[in-house]
C-alpha positions as CSV (number, residue, x, y, z in Angstrom):
1,M,-8.0,31.0,-62.9
2,S,-8.5,33.7,-65.6
3,E,-9.2,37.3,-65.1
4,A,-11.8,39.1,-67.1
5,R,-10.1,41.7,-69.3
6,T,-11.6,45.1,-69.2
7,V,-11.2,47.2,-72.3
8,S,-11.3,51.0,-71.6
9,T,-13.5,53.2,-73.6
10,P,-11.5,55.1,-76.2
11,R,-12.0,58.9,-76.3
12,H,-12.9,58.7,-80.0
13,L,-16.0,56.5,-79.1
14,W,-17.4,59.4,-77.0
15,I,-16.7,61.9,-79.8
16,I,-18.2,59.8,-82.6
17,G,-21.1,58.7,-80.3
18,I,-22.0,62.2,-79.3
19,V,-21.7,63.6,-82.9
20,G,-23.6,60.6,-84.2
21,L,-26.3,61.2,-81.6
22,L,-26.7,64.8,-82.6
23,W,-26.8,63.9,-86.3
24,N,-29.4,61.2,-85.7
25,I,-31.5,63.6,-83.6
26,M,-31.6,65.9,-86.6
27,G,-32.9,62.9,-88.7
28,V,-35.6,62.1,-86.2
29,V,-36.7,65.7,-86.0
30,D,-36.9,65.9,-89.8
31,Y,-38.9,62.6,-89.8
32,L,-41.3,63.8,-87.1
33,M,-41.8,67.3,-88.6
34,T,-42.6,65.8,-92.0
35,Q,-44.9,63.1,-90.6
36,T,-46.8,65.5,-88.4
37,R,-46.9,68.0,-91.3
38,N,-45.6,70.8,-89.1
39,E,-46.5,73.9,-91.0
40,T,-43.5,76.0,-90.0
41,Y,-41.1,73.3,-90.8
42,M,-42.7,72.3,-94.1
43,A,-43.0,75.9,-95.3
44,K,-39.5,75.6,-96.7
45,F,-40.6,73.0,-99.3
46,S,-42.3,73.7,-102.6
47,A,-45.9,72.5,-103.3
48,E,-44.4,69.8,-105.6
49,E,-42.1,68.6,-102.8
50,L,-44.9,68.6,-100.2
51,E,-47.1,66.5,-102.5
52,Y,-44.2,64.0,-103.0
53,F,-43.5,63.7,-99.3
54,Y,-47.1,63.4,-98.3
55,G,-47.7,60.8,-101.0
56,L,-44.9,58.4,-100.0
57,P,-46.2,54.8,-99.7
58,A,-46.5,53.5,-96.2
59,W,-43.7,51.0,-96.7
60,V,-41.3,53.9,-97.6
61,V,-42.4,55.8,-94.5
62,S,-41.7,52.7,-92.5
63,T,-38.2,52.2,-93.9
64,W,-37.5,55.9,-93.3
65,A,-38.7,55.5,-89.7
66,L,-36.5,52.5,-89.2
67,A,-33.5,54.3,-90.7
68,V,-33.8,57.4,-88.5
69,W,-34.9,55.7,-85.2
70,G,-32.4,52.9,-85.8
71,G,-29.6,55.5,-86.2
72,L,-30.7,57.1,-83.0
73,L,-30.9,53.9,-81.0
74,G,-27.6,52.7,-82.5
75,T,-25.8,55.8,-81.2
76,V,-27.3,55.4,-77.8
77,L,-26.2,51.7,-77.7
78,L,-22.8,52.7,-79.0
79,L,-22.5,55.2,-76.1
80,M,-23.6,52.5,-73.7
81,R,-20.9,50.2,-75.2
82,R,-23.4,47.6,-76.3
83,K,-22.6,45.2,-79.1
84,L,-26.2,45.3,-80.2
85,A,-25.3,48.7,-81.8
86,V,-23.7,46.9,-84.7
87,H,-26.9,45.1,-85.6
88,V,-29.1,48.2,-85.1
89,F,-26.8,50.3,-87.3
90,L,-26.9,47.6,-90.0
91,V,-30.7,47.7,-90.0
92,S,-30.7,51.5,-90.2
93,L,-28.1,51.4,-93.0
94,L,-30.2,48.9,-95.0
95,C,-33.3,51.0,-94.6
96,V,-31.4,54.1,-95.8
97,V,-30.5,52.1,-98.9
98,V,-34.0,50.8,-99.5
99,T,-35.5,54.3,-99.0
100,A,-32.9,55.9,-101.4
101,I,-33.6,53.2,-104.1
102,Q,-37.3,54.0,-103.9
103,N,-36.8,57.8,-103.8
104,Y,-34.3,58.0,-106.6
105,G,-34.7,54.8,-108.6
106,L,-38.3,53.8,-108.5
107,S,-40.0,57.2,-108.2
108,E,-39.6,60.8,-109.5
109,G,-37.6,61.9,-106.4
110,M,-34.6,63.0,-108.5
111,E,-36.8,65.3,-110.6
112,I,-38.5,66.7,-107.5
113,M,-35.6,67.0,-105.1
114,G,-32.8,67.4,-107.7
115,A,-29.1,66.9,-107.3
116,T,-29.0,68.6,-103.9
117,G,-31.4,66.0,-102.5
118,M,-29.3,63.2,-104.0
119,I,-26.1,64.6,-102.6
120,F,-27.7,64.8,-99.2
121,T,-28.8,61.2,-99.5
122,V,-25.2,60.2,-100.3
123,V,-24.0,62.0,-97.2
124,I,-26.7,60.2,-95.1
125,F,-25.6,56.9,-96.5
126,A,-21.9,57.6,-95.9
127,I,-22.6,58.6,-92.3
128,A,-24.8,55.5,-91.7
129,L,-22.1,53.3,-93.3
130,G,-19.4,54.9,-91.2
131,L,-21.3,54.4,-87.9
132,Y,-22.0,50.8,-88.8
133,L,-18.3,50.1,-89.7
134,Y,-17.1,51.9,-86.6
135,A,-19.4,50.0,-84.3
136,K,-18.3,46.7,-85.9
137,K,-14.7,47.6,-85.4
138,M,-15.3,48.6,-81.7
139,A,-17.1,45.3,-81.2
140,R,-14.2,43.3,-82.7
141,R,-11.8,45.1,-80.4
142,G,-13.9,44.2,-77.4
143,V,-14.9,47.8,-76.6
144,L,-18.6,46.9,-77.1
145,V,-20.0,44.1,-75.0
């Protein structure tokens, strides 16, 4: 007769999960404010930037949506200790990469958003990658079920 082994939730999971949740909420808010063209929020952008954001192809808006909503769902699943978080974070990460390739490699995003936009995209990528790798490690350790 074998006993089921219960792995306790490490304190760092709660810290990373809550910080990740707050980070991803900011991404969702940015996405929603941009897509609803919230005047107060969008006032901080130049006319050229607004034209760029409002002219994004539907497939880019879709990958952006999957990236931010996937990041949010991934952190919720991480906090719930669900192994599915690994797969959701992977989809989110891949969508971050695809969106960045479009914005900086296949369009004039670099000219419009400049180095600051590119640096922020690298930060977004690093956090998305970190959350994915962290969830994968927690799944391997049996913390996520």
